[in-house]
PyMOL Python script that loads the backbone (N, CA, C, O; Angstrom):
from pymol import cmd

cmd.read_pdbstr("""\
ATOM      1  N   TYR A   1     -18.032  28.863  21.114  1.00  0.00           N
ATOM      2  CA  TYR A   1     -18.575  30.497  20.977  1.00  0.00           C
ATOM      3  C   TYR A   1     -17.050  30.915  22.325  1.00  0.00           C
ATOM      4  O   TYR A   1     -16.440  31.983  22.272  1.00  0.00           O
ATOM      5  N   ARG A   2     -16.749  29.849  23.344  1.00  0.00           N
ATOM      6  CA  ARG A   2     -16.276  30.274  24.545  1.00  0.00           C
ATOM      7  C   ARG A   2     -14.777  29.644  23.864  1.00  0.00           C
ATOM      8  O   ARG A   2     -13.777  30.064  24.447  1.00  0.00           O
ATOM      9  N   ALA A   3     -14.558  28.834  22.878  1.00  0.00           N
ATOM     10  CA  ALA A   3     -13.210  28.858  22.517  1.00  0.00           C
ATOM     11  C   ALA A   3     -12.781  29.939  21.969  1.00  0.00           C
ATOM     12  O   ALA A   3     -11.651  30.282  22.317  1.00  0.00           O
ATOM     13  N   SER A   4     -13.573  30.897  20.869  1.00  0.00           N
ATOM     14  CA  SER A   4     -13.496  31.796  20.053  1.00  0.00           C
ATOM     15  C   SER A   4     -13.388  33.350  20.871  1.00  0.00           C
ATOM     16  O   SER A   4     -12.915  34.307  20.258  1.00  0.00           O
ATOM     17  N   ARG A   5     -13.783  33.470  22.041  1.00  0.00           N
ATOM     18  CA  ARG A   5     -13.632  34.512  23.172  1.00  0.00           C
ATOM     19  C   ARG A   5     -12.403  34.726  23.563  1.00  0.00           C
ATOM     20  O   ARG A   5     -11.869  35.804  23.823  1.00  0.00           O
ATOM     21  N   GLU A   6     -11.816  33.297  23.610  1.00  0.00           N
ATOM     22  CA  GLU A   6     -11.141  33.030  24.161  1.00  0.00           C
ATOM     23  C   GLU A   6      -9.586  33.388  23.195  1.00  0.00           C
ATOM     24  O   GLU A   6      -8.772  34.304  23.303  1.00  0.00           O
ATOM     25  N   ARG A   7      -9.626  32.767  22.703  1.00  0.00           N
ATOM     26  CA  ARG A   7      -8.527  32.832  21.287  1.00  0.00           C
ATOM     27  C   ARG A   7      -8.526  34.298  20.646  1.00  0.00           C
ATOM     28  O   ARG A   7      -7.658  35.139  20.413  1.00  0.00           O
ATOM     29  N   PHE A   8      -9.658  34.222  20.502  1.00  0.00           N
ATOM     30  CA  PHE A   8     -10.043  35.960  20.445  1.00  0.00           C
ATOM     31  C   PHE A   8      -9.877  37.172  20.682  1.00  0.00           C
ATOM     32  O   PHE A   8      -9.723  38.127  19.921  1.00  0.00           O
ATOM     33  N   GLY A   9      -9.936  37.051  22.404  1.00  0.00           N
ATOM     34  CA  GLY A   9     -10.242  37.727  22.677  1.00  0.00           C
ATOM     35  C   GLY A   9      -9.918  39.273  22.485  1.00  0.00           C
ATOM     36  O   GLY A   9     -10.790  40.141  22.477  1.00  0.00           O
ATOM     37  N   ASP A  10      -8.472  39.522  22.321  1.00  0.00           N
ATOM     38  CA  ASP A  10      -8.011  40.688  21.569  1.00  0.00           C
ATOM     39  C   ASP A  10      -8.907  41.929  20.490  1.00  0.00           C
ATOM     40  O   ASP A  10      -8.875  43.140  20.269  1.00  0.00           O
ATOM     41  N   ARG A  11      -9.766  40.550  19.988  1.00  0.00           N
ATOM     42  CA  ARG A  11     -10.350  41.861  19.088  1.00  0.00           C
ATOM     43  C   ARG A  11     -12.545  42.085  19.762  1.00  0.00           C
ATOM     44  O   ARG A  11     -13.442  42.801  19.316  1.00  0.00           O
ATOM     45  N   LEU A  12     -12.526  41.295  20.667  1.00  0.00           N
ATOM     46  CA  LEU A  12     -13.927  41.339  21.223  1.00  0.00           C
ATOM     47  C   LEU A  12     -14.440  42.610  21.121  1.00  0.00           C
ATOM     48  O   LEU A  12     -15.536  42.833  20.607  1.00  0.00           O
ATOM     49  N   THR A  13     -13.298  43.959  21.844  1.00  0.00           N
ATOM     50  CA  THR A  13     -14.278  45.399  21.568  1.00  0.00           C
ATOM     51  C   THR A  13     -14.704  45.913  20.349  1.00  0.00           C
ATOM     52  O   THR A  13     -15.708  46.620  20.253  1.00  0.00           O
ATOM     53  N   ASP A  14     -13.861  45.537  19.230  1.00  0.00           N
ATOM     54  CA  ASP A  14     -14.165  45.754  18.163  1.00  0.00           C
ATOM     55  C   ASP A  14     -15.054  45.150  17.440  1.00  0.00           C
ATOM     56  O   ASP A  14     -15.444  45.629  16.375  1.00  0.00           O
ATOM     57  N   ALA A  15     -15.444  44.135  17.873  1.00  0.00           N
ATOM     58  CA  ALA A  15     -16.511  43.322  17.096  1.00  0.00           C
ATOM     59  C   ALA A  15     -18.157  43.746  18.050  1.00  0.00           C
ATOM     60  O   ALA A  15     -19.314  43.562  17.673  1.00  0.00           O
ATOM     61  N   ALA A  16     -17.846  44.115  18.843  1.00  0.00           N
ATOM     62  CA  ALA A  16     -19.158  44.369  19.584  1.00  0.00           C
ATOM     63  C   ALA A  16     -20.190  45.694  18.731  1.00  0.00           C
ATOM     64  O   ALA A  16     -19.886  46.627  17.988  1.00  0.00           O
ATOM     65  N   ILE A  17     -21.422  45.219  19.260  1.00  0.00           N
ATOM     66  CA  ILE A  17     -22.119  46.046  18.209  1.00  0.00           C
ATOM     67  C   ILE A  17     -22.453  47.249  19.405  1.00  0.00           C
ATOM     68  O   ILE A  17     -22.439  47.024  20.615  1.00  0.00           O
ATOM     69  N   SER A  18     -22.688  48.287  18.905  1.00  0.00           N
ATOM     70  CA  SER A  18     -22.530  49.792  19.610  1.00  0.00           C
ATOM     71  C   SER A  18     -24.519  49.645  19.943  1.00  0.00           C
ATOM     72  O   SER A  18     -25.605  49.911  19.428  1.00  0.00           O
ATOM     73  N   VAL A  19     -23.925  49.065  21.100  1.00  0.00           N
ATOM     74  CA  VAL A  19     -25.870  49.289  21.437  1.00  0.00           C
ATOM     75  C   VAL A  19     -25.678  50.379  22.432  1.00  0.00           C
ATOM     76  O   VAL A  19     -26.280  50.136  23.478  1.00  0.00           O
ATOM     77  N   GLU A  20     -25.142  51.306  22.433  1.00  0.00           N
ATOM     78  CA  GLU A  20     -25.454  52.335  23.511  1.00  0.00           C
ATOM     79  C   GLU A  20     -25.794  53.315  22.571  1.00  0.00           C
ATOM     80  O   GLU A  20     -25.807  54.477  22.979  1.00  0.00           O
ATOM     81  N   ARG A  21     -26.113  53.063  21.220  1.00  0.00           N
ATOM     82  CA  ARG A  21     -26.392  53.494  20.096  1.00  0.00           C
ATOM     83  C   ARG A  21     -27.886  53.798  19.875  1.00  0.00           C
ATOM     84  O   ARG A  21     -28.459  54.863  19.643  1.00  0.00           O
ATOM     85  N   ILE A  22     -28.223  52.870  19.979  1.00  0.00           N
ATOM     86  CA  ILE A  22     -29.765  52.191  19.777  1.00  0.00           C
ATOM     87  C   ILE A  22     -30.776  53.054  21.107  1.00  0.00           C
ATOM     88  O   ILE A  22     -30.650  52.640  22.259  1.00  0.00           O
ATOM     89  N   GLU A  23     -31.415  53.841  20.915  1.00  0.00           N
ATOM     90  CA  GLU A  23     -32.558  54.019  21.433  1.00  0.00           C
ATOM     91  C   GLU A  23     -33.551  53.751  23.017  1.00  0.00           C
ATOM     92  O   GLU A  23     -33.791  54.152  24.156  1.00  0.00           O
ATOM     93  N   GLN A  24     -33.860  52.645  21.855  1.00  0.00           N
ATOM     94  CA  GLN A  24     -34.975  51.758  22.317  1.00  0.00           C
ATOM     95  C   GLN A  24     -34.664  50.140  22.341  1.00  0.00           C
ATOM     96  O   GLN A  24     -34.706  49.480  21.303  1.00  0.00           O
ATOM     97  N   LEU A  25     -34.365  49.591  23.558  1.00  0.00           N
ATOM     98  CA  LEU A  25     -33.774  48.133  22.929  1.00  0.00           C
ATOM     99  C   LEU A  25     -34.717  46.963  23.860  1.00  0.00           C
ATOM    100  O   LEU A  25     -34.871  47.220  25.054  1.00  0.00           O
ATOM    101  N   ILE A  26     -35.256  45.852  23.367  1.00  0.00           N
ATOM    102  CA  ILE A  26     -36.112  44.972  23.569  1.00  0.00           C
ATOM    103  C   ILE A  26     -35.423  43.563  23.739  1.00  0.00           C
ATOM    104  O   ILE A  26     -35.751  42.710  22.915  1.00  0.00           O
ATOM    105  N   LEU A  27     -34.629  43.265  24.581  1.00  0.00           N
ATOM    106  CA  LEU A  27     -33.636  41.596  24.090  1.00  0.00           C
ATOM    107  C   LEU A  27     -34.546  40.686  24.776  1.00  0.00           C
ATOM    108  O   LEU A  27     -35.260  40.744  25.777  1.00  0.00           O
ATOM    109  N   VAL A  28     -34.302  39.936  23.995  1.00  0.00           N
ATOM    110  CA  VAL A  28     -35.393  38.037  24.353  1.00  0.00           C
ATOM    111  C   VAL A  28     -34.117  36.928  24.629  1.00  0.00           C
ATOM    112  O   VAL A  28     -33.371  37.063  23.659  1.00  0.00           O
ATOM    113  N   ALA A  29     -33.760  36.265  25.215  1.00  0.00           N
ATOM    114  CA  ALA A  29     -32.649  35.547  25.736  1.00  0.00           C
ATOM    115  C   ALA A  29     -33.540  34.218  26.107  1.00  0.00           C
ATOM    116  O   ALA A  29     -34.567  34.360  26.771  1.00  0.00           O
ATOM    117  N   GLY A  30     -33.174  33.098  25.719  1.00  0.00           N
ATOM    118  CA  GLY A  30     -33.154  32.023  26.924  1.00  0.00           C
ATOM    119  C   GLY A  30     -32.327  31.570  27.209  1.00  0.00           C
ATOM    120  O   GLY A  30     -31.265  31.590  26.585  1.00  0.00           O
ATOM    121  N   GLY A  31     -32.649  30.721  28.790  1.00  0.00           N
ATOM    122  CA  GLY A  31     -31.460  29.965  28.907  1.00  0.00           C
ATOM    123  C   GLY A  31     -31.075  28.868  28.822  1.00  0.00           C
ATOM    124  O   GLY A  31     -30.045  28.593  29.437  1.00  0.00           O
ATOM    125  N   ASP A  32     -31.694  27.905  28.094  1.00  0.00           N
ATOM    126  CA  ASP A  32     -31.568  26.800  27.193  1.00  0.00           C
ATOM    127  C   ASP A  32     -30.759  26.917  26.592  1.00  0.00           C
ATOM    128  O   ASP A  32     -30.203  25.864  26.282  1.00  0.00           O
ATOM    129  N   ASP A  33     -29.983  28.604  25.874  1.00  0.00           N
ATOM    130  CA  ASP A  33     -29.623  28.154  24.943  1.00  0.00           C
ATOM    131  C   ASP A  33     -28.394  27.476  24.802  1.00  0.00           C
ATOM    132  O   ASP A  33     -27.758  27.274  25.837  1.00  0.00           O
ATOM    133  N   GLN A  34     -27.957  27.105  23.785  1.00  0.00           N
ATOM    134  CA  GLN A  34     -26.886  25.806  23.369  1.00  0.00           C
ATOM    135  C   GLN A  34     -26.446  26.143  22.592  1.00  0.00           C
ATOM    136  O   GLN A  34     -25.704  25.348  22.016  1.00  0.00           O
ATOM    137  N   VAL A  35     -26.588  27.603  21.999  1.00  0.00           N
ATOM    138  CA  VAL A  35     -25.414  28.283  21.141  1.00  0.00           C
ATOM    139  C   VAL A  35     -24.100  28.704  21.600  1.00  0.00           C
ATOM    140  O   VAL A  35     -22.903  28.432  21.514  1.00  0.00           O
ATOM    141  N   TRP A  36     -25.136  29.705  22.262  1.00  0.00           N
ATOM    142  CA  TRP A  36     -24.079  30.767  23.006  1.00  0.00           C
ATOM    143  C   TRP A  36     -24.578  30.777  24.736  1.00  0.00           C
ATOM    144  O   TRP A  36     -25.128  29.714  25.026  1.00  0.00           O
ATOM    145  N   PRO A  37     -24.501  31.600  25.711  1.00  0.00           N
ATOM    146  CA  PRO A  37     -24.506  31.866  26.536  1.00  0.00           C
ATOM    147  C   PRO A  37     -25.322  33.210  26.118  1.00  0.00           C
ATOM    148  O   PRO A  37     -24.585  34.187  25.987  1.00  0.00           O
ATOM    149  N   ALA A  38     -27.006  33.492  25.835  1.00  0.00           N
ATOM    150  CA  ALA A  38     -27.788  34.051  25.483  1.00  0.00           C
ATOM    151  C   ALA A  38     -27.686  34.897  26.927  1.00  0.00           C
ATOM    152  O   ALA A  38     -27.045  35.933  27.106  1.00  0.00           O
ATOM    153  N   VAL A  39     -28.443  34.219  27.841  1.00  0.00           N
ATOM    154  CA  VAL A  39     -28.819  34.994  28.909  1.00  0.00           C
ATOM    155  C   VAL A  39     -27.976  36.387  29.314  1.00  0.00           C
ATOM    156  O   VAL A  39     -28.379  37.550  29.331  1.00  0.00           O
ATOM    157  N   ALA A  40     -26.390  35.725  29.698  1.00  0.00           N
ATOM    158  CA  ALA A  40     -25.246  36.512  30.528  1.00  0.00           C
ATOM    159  C   ALA A  40     -24.684  37.282  29.777  1.00  0.00           C
ATOM    160  O   ALA A  40     -24.033  38.165  30.336  1.00  0.00           O
ATOM    161  N   MET A  41     -24.700  37.268  28.026  1.00  0.00           N
ATOM    162  CA  MET A  41     -24.396  38.263  27.004  1.00  0.00           C
ATOM    163  C   MET A  41     -25.778  39.102  27.212  1.00  0.00           C
ATOM    164  O   MET A  41     -25.622  40.315  27.359  1.00  0.00           O
ATOM    165  N   ALA A  42     -26.897  38.682  27.237  1.00  0.00           N
ATOM    166  CA  ALA A  42     -27.968  39.993  27.266  1.00  0.00           C
ATOM    167  C   ALA A  42     -27.870  40.904  28.828  1.00  0.00           C
ATOM    168  O   ALA A  42     -28.012  42.123  28.920  1.00  0.00           O
ATOM    169  N   ARG A  43     -27.612  40.020  29.894  1.00  0.00           N
ATOM    170  CA  ARG A  43     -27.210  40.768  30.978  1.00  0.00           C
ATOM    171  C   ARG A  43     -26.019  41.582  30.852  1.00  0.00           C
ATOM    172  O   ARG A  43     -26.076  42.611  31.525  1.00  0.00           O
ATOM    173  N   CYS A  44     -24.932  41.416  30.168  1.00  0.00           N
ATOM    174  CA  CYS A  44     -23.773  42.192  30.048  1.00  0.00           C
ATOM    175  C   CYS A  44     -24.378  43.690  29.305  1.00  0.00           C
ATOM    176  O   CYS A  44     -24.242  44.828  29.754  1.00  0.00           O
ATOM    177  N   ILE A  45     -25.128  43.236  27.939  1.00  0.00           N
ATOM    178  CA  ILE A  45     -25.539  44.413  27.193  1.00  0.00           C
ATOM    179  C   ILE A  45     -26.361  45.648  27.907  1.00  0.00           C
ATOM    180  O   ILE A  45     -26.365  46.869  27.753  1.00  0.00           O
ATOM    181  N   VAL A  46     -26.980  44.825  28.670  1.00  0.00           N
ATOM    182  CA  VAL A  46     -27.867  45.848  29.556  1.00  0.00           C
ATOM    183  C   VAL A  46     -27.333  46.835  30.182  1.00  0.00           C
ATOM    184  O   VAL A  46     -27.463  48.053  30.058  1.00  0.00           O
ATOM    185  N   GLY A  47     -26.471  45.930  31.143  1.00  0.00           N
ATOM    186  CA  GLY A  47     -25.243  46.791  31.611  1.00  0.00           C
ATOM    187  C   GLY A  47     -24.521  47.589  31.852  1.00  0.00           C
ATOM    188  O   GLY A  47     -24.160  48.172  32.874  1.00  0.00           O
ATOM    189  N   ARG A  48     -24.029  47.653  29.660  1.00  0.00           N
ATOM    190  CA  ARG A  48     -23.420  48.389  29.065  1.00  0.00           C
ATOM    191  C   ARG A  48     -24.013  49.580  28.941  1.00  0.00           C
ATOM    192  O   ARG A  48     -23.456  50.674  29.034  1.00  0.00           O
ATOM    193  N   ARG A  49     -25.599  49.282  28.645  1.00  0.00           N
ATOM    194  CA  ARG A  49     -26.159  50.168  28.431  1.00  0.00           C
ATOM    195  C   ARG A  49     -26.762  51.136  29.661  1.00  0.00           C
ATOM    196  O   ARG A  49     -27.572  52.035  29.435  1.00  0.00           O
ATOM    197  N   GLU A  50     -26.396  50.910  30.611  1.00  0.00           N
ATOM    198  CA  GLU A  50     -26.820  51.335  31.925  1.00  0.00           C
ATOM    199  C   GLU A  50     -25.537  52.764  32.418  1.00  0.00           C
ATOM    200  O   GLU A  50     -25.651  53.902  32.873  1.00  0.00           O
ATOM    201  N   LEU A  51     -24.466  51.933  32.032  1.00  0.00           N
ATOM    202  CA  LEU A  51     -23.335  52.896  31.902  1.00  0.00           C
ATOM    203  C   LEU A  51     -23.270  54.365  30.745  1.00  0.00           C
ATOM    204  O   LEU A  51     -22.390  55.136  30.362  1.00  0.00           O
ATOM    205  N   HIS A  52     -24.662  54.194  30.513  1.00  0.00           N
ATOM    206  CA  HIS A  52     -24.468  55.130  29.609  1.00  0.00           C
ATOM    207  C   HIS A  52     -26.118  56.346  29.835  1.00  0.00           C
ATOM    208  O   HIS A  52     -26.567  57.392  29.365  1.00  0.00           O
ATOM    209  N   GLY A  53     -26.390  55.537  30.624  1.00  0.00           N
ATOM    210  CA  GLY A  53     -28.178  55.958  30.845  1.00  0.00           C
ATOM    211  C   GLY A  53     -29.338  55.437  30.215  1.00  0.00           C
ATOM    212  O   GLY A  53     -30.453  55.943  30.089  1.00  0.00           O
ATOM    213  N   LEU A  54     -29.051  54.734  29.974  1.00  0.00           N
ATOM    214  CA  LEU A  54     -30.025  54.299  28.907  1.00  0.00           C
ATOM    215  C   LEU A  54     -31.115  52.902  29.504  1.00  0.00           C
ATOM    216  O   LEU A  54     -30.629  52.425  30.529  1.00  0.00           O
ATOM    217  N   GLN A  55     -31.704  52.585  29.312  1.00  0.00           N
ATOM    218  CA  GLN A  55     -32.650  51.393  29.728  1.00  0.00           C
ATOM    219  C   GLN A  55     -32.746  50.934  28.679  1.00  0.00           C
ATOM    220  O   GLN A  55     -32.530  51.323  27.531  1.00  0.00           O
ATOM    221  N   THR A  56     -33.499  49.019  29.669  1.00  0.00           N
ATOM    222  CA  THR A  56     -33.295  48.325  28.505  1.00  0.00           C
ATOM    223  C   THR A  56     -34.307  46.938  29.393  1.00  0.00           C
ATOM    224  O   THR A  56     -34.331  46.442  30.520  1.00  0.00           O
ATOM    225  N   THR A  57     -35.162  46.724  27.852  1.00  0.00           N
ATOM    226  CA  THR A  57     -35.921  45.809  28.689  1.00  0.00           C
ATOM    227  C   THR A  57     -35.621  44.211  28.430  1.00  0.00           C
ATOM    228  O   THR A  57     -35.973  43.686  27.374  1.00  0.00           O
ATOM    229  N   LEU A  58     -35.008  43.541  29.371  1.00  0.00           N
ATOM    230  CA  LEU A  58     -34.641  42.007  28.682  1.00  0.00           C
ATOM    231  C   LEU A  58     -35.759  40.764  29.471  1.00  0.00           C
ATOM    232  O   LEU A  58     -35.862  40.420  30.649  1.00  0.00           O
ATOM    233  N   VAL A  59     -36.238  40.473  28.647  1.00  0.00           N
ATOM    234  CA  VAL A  59     -37.040  38.863  28.520  1.00  0.00           C
ATOM    235  C   VAL A  59     -36.479  38.209  28.485  1.00  0.00           C
ATOM    236  O   VAL A  59     -35.765  38.183  27.483  1.00  0.00           O
ATOM    237  N   THR A  60     -36.320  37.256  29.386  1.00  0.00           N
ATOM    238  CA  THR A  60     -35.844  35.976  29.496  1.00  0.00           C
ATOM    239  C   THR A  60     -36.748  34.743  29.983  1.00  0.00           C
ATOM    240  O   THR A  60     -37.515  34.706  30.945  1.00  0.00           O
ATOM    241  N   ASP A  61     -36.508  33.961  29.253  1.00  0.00           N
ATOM    242  CA  ASP A  61     -37.469  32.432  29.794  1.00  0.00           C
ATOM    243  C   ASP A  61     -35.876  31.104  30.514  1.00  0.00           C
ATOM    244  O   ASP A  61     -35.287  30.411  29.685  1.00  0.00           O
ATOM    245  N   LEU A  62     -35.744  31.079  31.033  1.00  0.00           N
ATOM    246  CA  LEU A  62     -34.643  29.936  31.820  1.00  0.00           C
ATOM    247  C   LEU A  62     -34.902  28.552  30.729  1.00  0.00           C
ATOM    248  O   LEU A  62     -34.019  27.985  30.084  1.00  0.00           O
ATOM    249  N   ASP A  63     -36.110  28.276  30.743  1.00  0.00           N
ATOM    250  CA  ASP A  63     -36.282  27.206  29.928  1.00  0.00           C
ATOM    251  C   ASP A  63     -36.219  27.265  28.521  1.00  0.00           C
ATOM    252  O   ASP A  63     -36.023  26.189  27.957  1.00  0.00           O
ATOM    253  N   ALA A  64     -36.329  28.182  27.890  1.00  0.00           N
ATOM    254  CA  ALA A  64     -36.161  28.297  26.444  1.00  0.00           C
ATOM    255  C   ALA A  64     -34.734  27.921  26.165  1.00  0.00           C
ATOM    256  O   ALA A  64     -33.861  27.990  27.031  1.00  0.00           O
ATOM    257  N   GLY A  65     -34.509  27.503  24.874  1.00  0.00           N
ATOM    258  CA  GLY A  65     -33.298  27.429  23.889  1.00  0.00           C
ATOM    259  C   GLY A  65     -32.680  28.641  23.198  1.00  0.00           C
ATOM    260  O   GLY A  65     -32.557  29.773  23.664  1.00  0.00           O
ATOM    261  N   HIS A  66     -32.343  28.225  22.094  1.00  0.00           N
ATOM    262  CA  HIS A  66     -31.882  29.435  21.433  1.00  0.00           C
ATOM    263  C   HIS A  66     -33.274  30.029  20.410  1.00  0.00           C
ATOM    264  O   HIS A  66     -33.468  31.223  20.183  1.00  0.00           O
ATOM    265  N   ARG A  67     -33.843  29.286  20.066  1.00  0.00           N
ATOM    266  CA  ARG A  67     -35.166  29.361  19.572  1.00  0.00           C
ATOM    267  C   ARG A  67     -36.338  29.500  20.027  1.00  0.00           C
ATOM    268  O   ARG A  67     -37.191  28.612  20.030  1.00  0.00           O
ATOM    269  N   THR A  68     -36.529  31.095  20.623  1.00  0.00           N
ATOM    270  CA  THR A  68     -38.014  31.198  21.481  1.00  0.00           C
ATOM    271  C   THR A  68     -38.624  31.618  20.510  1.00  0.00           C
ATOM    272  O   THR A  68     -38.475  32.281  19.484  1.00  0.00           O
ATOM    273  N   LEU A  69     -39.730  30.786  21.376  1.00  0.00           N
ATOM    274  CA  LEU A  69     -41.320  30.603  20.495  1.00  0.00           C
ATOM    275  C   LEU A  69     -42.155  31.764  21.433  1.00  0.00           C
ATOM    276  O   LEU A  69     -43.339  32.009  21.201  1.00  0.00           O
TER     277      LEU A  69
END
""", "prot")
cmd.dss("prot")
cmd.show_as("cartoon", "prot")
cmd.util.cbc("prot")
cmd.orient("prot")
């Protein structure tokens, strides 16, 4: 995941989901996700939405992996 972001960094903006268009959003992220940095990316989404005056509910469990139950 990180290698792809570094290699294709010039394409990140085009690949981003337009989370600013979503009226209500709940994010669930595990802190022990071995697939991608879920909590860090969820916080980025929260920040992007805050820039547009949108609130986001973020639920995290630092012990949870990629598949949260």
